N, C-alpha and C positions, 0 to 999 in steps of 0.2 A: 217339464214341458206340458203345456195344456193342450188337450185334444178336444176340439169342438166337433160334435157329431150332430148333423141335422138330418132328420128323417121327416118325410111327409107322405101322406097317402095320396094316391092319384085323385081321389075325390076332393081332398082339401086344396090341392093345387088347382084343380079345375074350378072349384068354387071361388078361389082367390082371383084367378084370371077373369072369370066372368064378371066379378065385381069391378075389377079395374076397367074392363072393356065397357061396361055399362056407364061408367063415369066419363069415359072418352066420347062415347056416342052422344051423351047428353050435353056436350060442350056446344055453346053457341059460337060458331065460327063466323068471322066477318064475311059479308057477301063479297064475292070477287068483283072488282071494278074493271071496266074497260078503259084502258088508258091509250089515248091516241098520241103517237110519237112521230113528230115531223122528221122526215129524212131527206137529205140531198144525197143522191147516189153518184158514184163515179168521180172522175177527175181527181183533184187533190184530196177530196173528201173520201174517195173510195178507190185507192190505188190498186186493189186486188180484184176489182169487178171484172176486168177482162180475163184474169186468171180463172176465176170461178166460172165465167161463161165458157172459156175454152175447155175446162175440166168437164163441164156439164154438156158440152156439145150444143150450146145455145148462144144466142147473141146477147150482148149486155142488156139490151132492152127487154129481152125475154126473161133474163135473170131478175131484173127489176120488177117485172110483172109478177113473176112467181113469188118473189119475196114480199112485195107490198100487198098482195091479195090475201096473204095468210092471216090467221088469228093465232097468236102465240100465248101459251100458258107460261107464267113465271114459275118454273120448277123450283128454283133455289137462288138465293143471293149468297155469293161467296167468291172464292178464288182471290179476288181483290175485294176490299170492303165495298159492299153494295152492288157488285157485278151481277146482273140478272142473267141467269141461264134460261133461255126461252125455248120451249119445246113446241113441236107441231109444225116445224118447217117442212115445206114441200121437198121430198127426198130427191127430186130431180136436180136440185141445186146443192146437194150435200157435197162438201169439198174438204179434203184433209187439211189439217193445220199446216202452217208454213214449216218447211224443213229447218229454217233458221229464224227463231222469233226476233221481233224487233226489240231494241233496247227501250224504245218509248213509243207508245201508241197514244195519240191525243185523246183527251177527255171528249166524250160524246161519240166516239167512233163506234160503228156498228159492224160486227164481223160475223163470219160463218166459220165453224170448226166442226167437221163431221156433219151430223144431221141437226145441229143446233145453231141458233143465232144468239147473239148477246150484245150488250151495250157496255162500253167502257165508261164507268161513272167518273173516273179520275184518270189522269195520264198515268200510264204504268207500262212495264214491259208486257209483251204479249205475242202470241203466235197465231192469232186468228186471221182469216182473210178479211181485210177491211173493205167493205163494199159501199159504205156511206157514212154519214155523220148527222147527228141531231144537235140542235141547240137547246133542247129541253134538259134542264138540270135533273139528272137521274137520282143522285144521292145527295142528301142534305147532311153534311158532315157536322153541322152545329146541332141538328136535331134529327137523328136518323128516322124517328117515327114519322116525320113529315116528308120523307123521301117520296119520289114520284111512284115507285113500284114496290109492291109487297108480294111475297109468295102467294100464289093462287090468283093473282090478277091476270087479266088478259091484255095483251098488247096488240094494237093495230097500227102498223106503220102507214103514215100518210105521206105520199110522195109530194115533195116540195119542188124538186128538180131532179132530172136524171140525165145521165151522160151528156 
């Protein structure tokens, strides 16, 4: 049996970590973009808008106002390929996920789950409260680098139509 023993002094570990951090700090990160996403709220495009309004103690028009006036940071792309988790939503419209997720949520649907909003880039199962829909293609399956959103971008929802 081979025994590998590694020892390091606190100063050598500190020096190593400082070297790694200096390289990370010097990386030129791309500038965040502001991406305008057109949205039609309510009706067949937003079947849960009234549920969100009821939960928040607001009217559907007030939910639309709160949601469309925000500026959202793309925290992460995941869950489903290209699904943007958007942070910075007005907490007054935060709403828990659905108790029973849908088997299929249409591509372009915009939902709320907890204190985040997100956009379904492809049709998929999901449990978010769907409040609207966009026609903007969010994810480019042929060339993911050309997708509409990247981590660090800012999203501004542009009201096309509401309730």
